[in-house]
N, C-alpha and C positions, 0 to 999 in steps of 0.2 A: 293093128290096134296101136293108137298113140299112147305113150306113157303118160300117166296122170299124176302129177305131184300132189294132188289133193286127195288121192285115194289112200286110205289107211293101210290096207293090206295089198301089197304089190304082187304077192304070190297067191294065186287062186287056191282057196280051201286050205290055207296055211296061216295060222294066227300068230305064230311066234317070230314074225319078222314084219316090222311096220315102217312106213315112212313117218318120220317124226313130226314134221311141220304141221300136218293137219290135226295132231293130237295135243298141241301145246295149249295150256290154259294160263300158265304163269306169265304175267306181263313182262317179267325180267328175263325170260328165256327167248332167244331168237335163233331160229334154225332155218337153214336154206333148203331149197327144193331138192328132193330125191335123196337126202340124207336118211339112212335107215339104221335101225337097231335090231339086233337078233333077240327080240323079246316082244311081248304083247303090250308093253307099257314103257314109257320113257321117263316120265318125271320122277318116279320113285328112285331113279338112278342119280338124281341130283339131290344131295344131302346137305343138311345145315343151311337150308334156304327158307327163311322165315318171312312173314308179311312185312317186317321192318328191315329186311336186308336191303342194302344199297348197291350191291354189286350186280352184275349181269353175267349170264352165260350166253355166249355168242358162238354159234357153230355154222360153218359155211355149207355150201352145196356138195352133194355127191359124197358125203362122208360115210364110212362104213364102221359101225360101232358094234363090237361083238357083245355077247352075253356077259353079264357080270361087271361091265365097266361102271365105274362110279366117278361122278364129278363132285368133289368136295368144295363147298363154297366158303366164303370168308368167315361166316358166323360160326364155323367150327373152331376158330381161334379164340382162346380165352385170354383174359388179361394176364400177362406174365411179369409185369413190373411191380406187382404188389405182393404182400405176404401170402395170400391165398389166390389160387386160380379159379375158385368155385364161383359160378355165375349166379349169385343170389338174385340179381335183378331180373333174371328171366323166369323165376319160379315164384309162384303165388305165396304171399304171406311174409316175404323177406323185405326188410327196410333198406334197400340199396338202390340208388339211382344208377342208370347205365353209365359205364365208364366213358370218359371222353374218347372221341375217335383216335386221338393221338396216343392214348394209352393201350390201344389194341393193335395187333399186327395185321393191318388191312393191306392187302396186296392188289386190289383193283379187280377189274373184270377178268373173267376167264374167256379166252378167245381161241377158237379152233378154226383153222383155215378151210380150204376146199379140198376135196378128194383126199382126205386124211383117213387112214386105216388105223383104228384103235383096237388092239388085240384083247382077247378074253381076260376079264378080271383086272384090267389095268385101272389104276387110281390116278385121276388127274387132280392135283392139289390147287388151292385157290390162287388166282391171279396168273396162272400159266398161259403163255401164248404158244400155240403150235402152228407152224407154217404150213402152207399149201403142200400137198403131196407127201407129207411125212408119214412114217409108219411107226406105231408104238407097239412094242413087243408085249405078248401076253404076260400078265402078272406084274407089269412094270408100275413103279410109283414115280410119277412125273412131277417134279417140283421146280424145274427150271425151264426156261424157254427152249423151244425146239425149232431149229432152222428149217426152212422149206426143203422138201425132198431129202430129208435126213431120217435114218433109221436109228431109233433109240430103244434100249431095253435095260431091265434090271431094277434093283431097289438099293439106292436111288437110280433112276434111269440115266444111262450114260450113252453118248454117241457111239454107235457101232461103225457107221460109215455113211457117206452121202450116197444116194441112189444113183446119181448121174454126175457127169462132169459139170463144171460151172457154166459152160456155154449152153448146154441143153437145159439146165435149170433156169437160166435167164430167159431162154426162148419160151419155155413153158409158162413162166410167170408173166411174160409179155403177151402170150397168146390167149391165156385164160379161157381154155375150152369150155369150162363149166358155165361161163356166161353166155354161150351161144344159144340159139333157139333149138328146140327139140329136133327139128328136121336136120339142122346142120350138125348137131352132135351125132345123130344117127349116121350121117354120111361120114363122120370123122372116126367112127368106131374101128375101121381097119387100121387107121393110123394110131389110135389110142391103145390098141391091143397088139401093136407090132413090136417084136423084140429086137429088130434090127435098128439099133439106136442111131446109127449113122444115117440111115434112110429117114428116120423120124426127124432128125436134125435138119436134113436137107429140105424135107417137105415143109417143116415149120418156117424155115428161112424164106422159102418161096411164098408161103402164105402171108408172111409178115412184110413183104416188100411191095 
């Protein structure tokens, strides 16, 4: 049976893991094929995302999102350069115009790369960029950019280590296995699941020449 990126439930008779892409309704959320979350719903994990929000959530292919993960978007940020931080303009009956964009702490789009593993109950703050192949530890609060193939954890999340040496990371970024077609990825699984990194490096070099 060929994997189907448009199928909501990739595990038969199990509803608490879904491929995210076929479930998206918000036009400002973009998710790549085969990214899954360990839940029966995704968009409730994206908070402070309103009809007037101008930022985007962009997630690549083959990401693994554990239960309890939350993506906090820019409209969580209140105006902090005035006497009060109360958002009168969002609530009915108050006479306040929205603050100018320059008066709010807008950090841009949140961008998650490909093949990223986000651990249980992690919080991704607005505007964060997480590189391909990164791992985010459980219960982490990620407020800064994460380099490709890097493990981070903690509150605030800090770099624990790189997963591989710079040469292998560069080869993986060049090879971009997640962009191959399904048949080719299936054939690559022995390589993608191989723990002999020197062998992986040699095979990637051969495939890239």
